[in-house]
Each structure stands twice: as structure tokens, then as C-alpha cells.
C-alpha positions as CSV (number, residue, x, y, z in Angstrom):
1,M,-6.1,-18.7,118.8
2,I,-5.9,-15.1,118.0
3,G,-7.2,-14.2,121.5
4,R,-4.6,-16.4,123.2
5,H,-1.6,-14.9,121.6
6,G,-3.0,-11.4,121.0
7,S,-2.7,-11.6,117.1
8,S,-2.4,-14.0,114.2
9,L,1.3,-13.1,114.3
10,G,1.5,-14.6,117.8
11,V,0.5,-18.0,116.3
12,I,3.2,-17.6,113.7
13,G,5.8,-16.9,116.3
14,A,4.8,-19.7,118.6
15,S,5.7,-22.5,116.3
16,R,8.2,-21.1,113.7
17,S,11.9,-20.5,113.7
18,P,13.2,-16.9,113.5
19,R,13.9,-17.2,109.8
20,Q,10.5,-18.6,109.1
21,Q,8.9,-15.9,111.2
22,R,10.7,-13.2,109.0
23,I,9.5,-14.9,105.8
24,L,5.9,-15.1,107.0
25,L,6.1,-11.5,108.3
26,S,7.3,-10.4,104.9
27,I,4.5,-12.2,103.2
28,F,2.0,-10.7,105.6
29,L,3.2,-7.2,105.0
30,F,3.3,-7.7,101.3
31,A,-0.3,-8.8,101.4
32,L,-1.3,-5.7,103.4
33,L,0.5,-3.5,100.9
34,F,-1.2,-5.2,97.9
35,L,-4.6,-4.8,99.5
36,R,-3.9,-1.1,100.1
37,A,-2.7,-0.6,96.5
38,T,-5.8,-2.3,95.2
39,E,-7.9,-0.1,97.4
40,I,-6.1,3.1,96.1
41,T,-6.5,1.9,92.5
42,A,-10.2,1.3,93.0
43,Q,-10.6,4.7,94.6
44,A,-8.8,6.3,91.7
45,A,-10.9,4.5,89.1
46,Q,-14.1,5.7,91.0
47,S,-12.8,9.3,90.8
48,L,-12.5,9.2,87.0
49,E,-15.4,10.6,85.0
50,R,-16.7,8.3,82.2
51,V,-16.7,10.1,78.8
52,R,-18.2,8.4,75.8
53,L,-16.7,9.2,72.3
54,T,-17.9,7.6,69.1
55,V,-15.6,7.1,66.1
56,P,-16.6,5.8,62.6
57,A,-13.9,3.1,62.8
58,K,-10.8,2.1,64.6
59,S,-8.6,3.8,62.1
60,L,-5.5,5.9,62.3
61,T,-7.5,9.1,61.6
62,F,-8.6,8.9,65.2
63,L,-5.2,7.8,66.6
64,P,-4.9,10.8,69.0
65,Y,-7.8,9.3,71.1
66,Y,-6.5,5.8,71.1
67,F,-3.0,6.8,71.7
68,G,-4.0,9.3,74.5
69,K,-6.0,6.6,76.2
70,A,-3.2,4.0,76.0
71,Q,-0.6,6.4,77.3
72,G,-2.7,7.3,80.3
73,F,-3.2,11.0,79.2
74,F,-7.0,10.9,79.7
75,A,-6.8,9.1,83.0
76,R,-4.4,11.7,84.4
77,E,-6.9,14.4,83.4
78,G,-9.6,12.6,85.4
79,V,-11.3,11.2,82.2
80,D,-12.3,7.6,81.8
81,L,-12.5,7.6,78.0
82,E,-14.8,5.0,76.3
83,I,-14.3,4.8,72.6
84,I,-17.3,3.4,70.8
85,V,-17.1,2.4,67.1
86,M,-20.3,3.3,65.4
87,R,-21.3,4.2,61.8
88,P,-21.2,8.0,61.5
89,P,-25.0,8.6,60.9
90,L,-25.8,6.5,63.9
91,G,-23.1,8.2,66.0
92,V,-24.3,11.7,65.2
93,T,-27.9,10.7,66.0
94,A,-26.8,9.1,69.3
95,L,-24.7,12.2,70.1
96,A,-27.7,14.6,69.5
97,A,-29.9,12.3,71.6
98,G,-27.6,12.6,74.6
99,D,-26.5,8.9,74.5
100,L,-22.9,9.9,73.8
101,D,-20.8,12.8,74.9
102,Y,-18.6,13.4,71.8
103,S,-18.1,12.3,68.2
104,A,-14.9,12.3,66.1
105,A,-16.8,12.4,62.8
106,G,-15.8,15.6,61.1
107,G,-17.5,16.3,57.8
108,L,-20.7,14.5,58.6
109,S,-21.1,16.4,61.9
110,V,-20.8,19.7,60.0
111,R,-23.5,18.5,57.5
112,A,-25.8,17.6,60.4
113,A,-25.2,21.0,62.1
114,M,-26.2,22.6,58.8
115,K,-29.5,20.9,59.0
116,G,-30.1,22.3,62.4
117,V,-28.8,19.5,64.7
118,P,-27.6,21.3,67.8
119,I,-24.0,20.1,67.7
120,R,-20.7,22.0,67.4
121,T,-17.2,21.0,66.3
122,V,-14.8,22.2,69.0
123,A,-11.5,20.9,67.6
124,F,-10.0,19.5,64.3
125,I,-7.6,16.7,64.7
126,Q,-7.0,16.3,61.0
127,T,-7.4,19.0,58.4
128,R,-5.4,17.5,55.6
129,L,-6.6,14.5,53.6
130,S,-4.5,11.4,54.3
131,F,-5.1,9.6,51.0
132,S,-2.6,8.4,48.4
133,L,-3.3,6.9,45.0
134,I,-1.4,3.6,44.8
135,G,-1.2,1.7,41.5
136,Q,-0.1,-1.7,40.4
137,P,3.7,-2.1,40.1
138,G,5.0,-0.1,37.1
139,M,1.6,1.5,36.6
140,T,1.6,4.9,34.8
141,P,-1.2,7.5,35.0
142,S,-2.2,7.2,31.4
143,R,-2.8,3.4,31.7
144,I,-5.2,3.7,34.7
145,N,-8.8,2.8,33.6
146,N,-10.3,2.1,37.1
147,V,-9.7,3.2,40.6
148,S,-11.1,1.6,43.8
149,V,-12.4,3.9,46.4
150,S,-14.2,3.2,49.7
151,G,-17.4,4.9,48.6
152,I,-18.7,7.0,45.8
153,G,-19.2,10.6,47.1
154,S,-16.8,9.9,50.0
155,L,-13.7,11.8,50.9
156,A,-11.7,8.9,49.4
157,H,-13.6,9.4,46.1
158,Y,-12.9,13.2,46.2
159,A,-9.2,12.5,46.9
160,A,-9.0,10.1,44.0
161,Q,-10.6,12.6,41.7
162,T,-8.1,15.3,42.9
163,V,-5.1,13.1,42.2
164,M,-6.3,11.9,38.9
165,K,-7.0,15.4,37.8
166,R,-3.4,16.4,38.7
167,L,-2.1,13.4,36.8
168,G,-4.1,14.5,33.7
169,N,-6.4,11.5,33.5
170,E,-9.9,12.2,34.5
171,K,-11.5,9.5,32.2
172,V,-11.5,6.7,34.7
173,N,-14.1,4.5,36.4
174,Y,-14.4,4.7,40.2
175,V,-15.5,1.5,41.9
176,S,-16.9,1.5,45.4
177,T,-15.4,-1.2,47.7
178,N,-17.2,0.0,50.9
179,T,-13.9,0.1,53.0
180,T,-10.3,1.1,52.5
181,A,-9.3,-2.4,53.5
182,N,-11.4,-3.7,50.6
183,S,-9.7,-1.2,48.3
184,Y,-6.3,-2.5,49.4
185,S,-7.4,-6.1,48.8
186,A,-8.6,-5.2,45.3
187,L,-5.2,-3.7,44.6
188,I,-3.1,-6.7,45.8
189,G,-5.6,-9.1,44.1
190,K,-5.0,-7.2,40.8
191,A,-8.7,-6.5,40.5
192,T,-8.1,-2.8,40.0
193,D,-5.5,-0.6,38.3
194,A,-5.2,1.7,41.3
195,A,-6.7,2.3,44.7
196,I,-7.0,5.3,47.0
197,L,-5.5,4.3,50.3
198,S,-4.8,5.8,53.7
199,P,-2.4,4.7,56.5
200,P,-1.4,2.0,57.2
201,Y,-2.5,0.5,53.9
202,T,-0.4,3.1,52.0
203,S,2.8,1.9,53.6
204,M,1.8,-1.7,53.3
205,A,1.4,-1.3,49.6
206,T,4.3,1.0,48.8
207,L,6.8,-1.1,50.8
208,A,5.6,-4.1,48.9
209,G,6.5,-2.4,45.6
210,Y,3.2,-0.9,44.5
211,A,3.4,2.5,42.7
212,D,2.9,5.7,44.7
213,L,1.2,8.0,42.1
214,G,0.4,11.0,44.3
215,N,-1.2,12.0,47.6
216,T,-3.6,14.6,49.0
217,Y,-1.6,15.7,52.1
218,D,-1.8,19.3,51.0
219,V,-5.6,19.2,50.4
220,R,-7.4,20.8,53.3
221,D,-10.6,19.2,54.5
222,L,-12.3,17.9,57.7
223,Q,-11.2,14.3,58.2
224,G,-11.5,14.1,62.0
225,G,-12.4,16.3,64.9
226,L,-14.1,16.6,68.3
227,V,-17.8,17.3,68.2
228,T,-20.3,17.7,71.1
229,R,-23.8,18.8,71.7
230,L,-24.5,22.5,72.2
231,D,-26.1,21.9,75.6
232,H,-23.2,19.8,76.7
233,L,-20.8,22.5,75.6
234,K,-22.7,25.0,77.8
235,S,-23.4,22.8,80.9
236,R,-20.1,20.8,81.0
237,Q,-17.5,23.4,80.3
238,E,-14.9,21.9,82.6
239,Q,-15.2,18.5,81.0
240,V,-15.0,19.9,77.5
241,R,-11.8,21.7,78.4
242,A,-10.4,18.6,80.0
243,V,-11.0,16.5,76.9
244,L,-9.6,19.3,74.7
245,R,-6.4,19.5,76.9
246,V,-5.8,15.8,76.6
247,T,-6.5,15.7,72.9
248,L,-3.9,18.5,72.4
249,R,-1.4,16.7,74.6
250,S,-1.9,13.4,72.8
251,M,-1.4,15.0,69.4
252,D,1.7,16.8,70.6
253,A,3.1,13.5,71.9
254,L,2.3,11.9,68.6
255,V,4.3,14.5,66.7
256,K,7.3,14.6,69.2
257,A,7.6,11.1,70.7
258,E,8.3,9.0,67.6
259,A,9.6,5.9,69.5
260,D,6.5,5.7,71.7
261,A,4.1,6.3,68.7
262,V,5.8,3.7,66.5
263,A,5.9,1.2,69.4
264,Y,2.2,1.8,69.9
265,L,1.4,1.3,66.2
266,Q,3.2,-2.0,66.3
267,K,1.4,-3.2,69.4
268,D,-2.1,-1.9,69.1
269,F,-2.5,-1.9,65.3
270,A,-0.4,-5.0,64.8
271,L,1.9,-3.4,62.3
272,E,5.3,-4.7,61.3
273,A,8.2,-2.5,62.4
274,K,8.9,-1.1,58.9
275,I,5.3,-0.4,58.2
276,A,4.7,1.2,61.6
277,A,7.7,3.5,61.0
278,D,6.6,4.5,57.5
279,T,3.0,5.0,58.7
280,Y,4.2,7.3,61.4
281,R,6.1,9.3,58.8
282,I,2.8,10.0,57.0
283,L,0.8,10.6,60.2
284,R,3.3,13.2,61.4
285,R,2.6,15.2,58.3
286,I,-1.2,15.2,58.6
287,V,-1.9,15.3,62.4
288,N,-3.3,18.8,63.2
289,A,-1.4,19.1,66.5
290,D,-2.8,22.7,67.0
291,G,-6.4,21.5,66.9
292,D,-7.3,24.8,65.2
293,I,-7.9,25.9,61.6
294,E,-7.6,29.2,59.8
295,E,-11.0,30.9,59.3
296,P,-10.6,31.4,55.4
297,V,-9.7,27.7,55.1
298,L,-12.6,26.6,57.2
299,Q,-15.0,28.9,55.3
300,S,-13.7,27.4,52.0
301,I,-14.3,23.9,53.2
302,I,-17.8,24.8,54.6
303,D,-18.7,26.3,51.2
304,K,-17.7,23.1,49.4
305,I,-19.7,21.0,51.8
306,R,-22.7,23.3,51.5
307,Q,-22.6,23.1,47.7
308,E,-22.2,19.3,47.7
309,S,-25.1,19.1,50.1
310,G,-27.3,21.4,48.0
311,Y,-27.7,24.2,50.5
312,A,-28.2,27.5,48.7
313,A,-28.1,29.8,51.8
314,E,-25.0,30.9,53.6
315,V,-24.5,29.1,56.9
316,P,-22.9,31.2,59.8
317,L,-19.7,29.5,61.1
318,D,-20.9,29.8,64.7
319,R,-23.8,27.5,63.9
320,L,-21.3,24.8,63.0
321,V,-18.2,25.3,65.1
322,D,-17.2,26.8,68.5
323,L,-13.4,27.1,68.8
324,A,-13.4,29.4,71.8
325,P,-12.9,26.6,74.4
326,L,-10.0,25.2,72.3
327,R,-8.3,28.6,72.1
328,A,-8.8,29.2,75.8
329,V,-7.2,25.8,76.6
330,K,-4.3,26.6,74.3
331,A,-3.7,29.9,76.0
332,E,-3.8,28.1,79.4
333,L,-1.3,25.5,78.2
334,R,1.1,28.1,76.9
335,K,1.3,29.7,80.4
336,K,2.5,26.4,81.9
């Protein structure tokens, strides 16, 4: 039939009214456009470079990566970001072995580098602790006997001790719950006098009437970063710079595009509107949009980690971090 009329459209024209012909022609053209768009999308997907990043949990500490991926920032830079949730020790091991490209685990990566693992932190996405001490409704510092924390010896534990010291009550028992979600459950279940929480649990509790007894937003520490292998840093310099560019753009958008960020929190983290807005208010205070850190502050944090880990010898900063690529990318972005 195609040979007789010269094309499939010839068959259409042979037995249809002019109006039907126009409709069928429109359908045919739409199908061609759809196939072409699909082909272009497939070609674009093939041009993206797969990059694997591990995070300890899908938490708001690592929001710049989730938000940047959802907003298409990584794809526009040619990066197909795969975010893999993995316990920090396993994540660092997999990174060192070459099974992953990057890790977002801050403090643990520094500790591993101190032991000689060839990894370097190349950016800091959060250098202020995001924890708040939340007590039962009407709770006062002097009445607190126990505090729930996600783990003894964790940053949450350190944050709780810091706040309790400020409140003048250091004679409390710290109870490990394994996760911040469990600490929140212990609080609302009245199984604890107070709990150390981070967003969004902080907003969930305070908006429900629980007492905000203090926070650690002014305490400098390493709660999230971008870490890669030393050999990857040397052999994949363009990729490292691309990931750094997107990370900075994502953090900048988080700070400046409130409506987009709050909408994302509602959709992807299933937060109610009021909780999402209040959570954003906290996140805006602690996101390290610059990605950088002052050397004296970094040295102070490293010294604290070294002492906690039992290392007597000084550790050169260049064995732990390499911020040269970050600073080069920032200089590049300033010129645009």
C-alpha cells in the first residue's frame, strides 16, 4: 500500500475527508516530534557522567546535594548524581576502595585521613552544629535529669553537653537512642526530660509546644562536607570542579530561593507547610554557602578531633583537606 501511493500519508488521503486528513497529519507529526524529543533526551542522558556520592542518611544536613539534584543543577553541569545512603564507616571504606567517588561524611572522613587513608575534604557544606535542646513543655534547665541523644560520643552528644553546660546543669544522664528520630519519639512519648534534635525534628517539636532550651548554631564543627580520594582529586580535576560548582550553586539557591526550598521540603521530605518554613529558617542559618572555612577555626576543630581520637602528634592540614579546587571554582564563579 505504501508503494502504490508513495507513502503512508497517501493511504490516509485516499479514504479520508480533508478534515480527517488534517487531524491524522497532526497526529503523525506529533508522533514524529515525540520520537525526536525522546531521542534527544536519551542522547542527553548518555552525555551525563555518573557520579556516586555517599551520605550517612537522607537528612537535611545533606540537603544541598538532594536539592541540587532535584532542581537539575547537577544535570546542567553534566553530572548524573547518584546519592547512596550508607553508614559512615562503610561509606569511607567504599570511597577509599574506589567503589564511590565522593562522601559527604565530615568528621569521620577527617578521622580516617588522620589514620593515613588517602582521602581529602574539598568543601564544607555545614560548619555550624544544627542541634537544639528541646525539653518537655514547661521544662526548666534545673529539672532536667536525662537527655536523649542519637549516640554517646556523637556530635549530638557533644552538642547536648555544650548546651547543658551553658544552662548550668551538667549533672544529667545521657541516653543513646541510635537516631535523632528515636530521640524525638522519646521526647513526645515522655520517656525523656529533653532531647537533642536537629531539623526538621526541632521545628516539629517546638511548633507542638515543646520547650526550646538552647541551640548550637554558633558552635563550629564539621557536620557535612565533600570528600574524595587523593588519586581522584588528581586524575579527575575537571569532574571535581564540576561537582564543586554545582554544590556551591545549590547552597546559594538554598539561601536565596526560599519559596523553592520550602516547596522542596514539603514535597521531598513530606513536611507540613509550617514545619517546612520553620525548618528552612534554621537551615538558612547553618548552611555554609561559601563552602570554605577559616584556617584558625579549622585548626581548632582538627585539634579537638585529634584529642578525642587520642592522636598525640600534630597532623598537617594538607593531609586532611585540600581547598585549592574550591577556591579556584569560587574565583571562576566571581568572574561570571
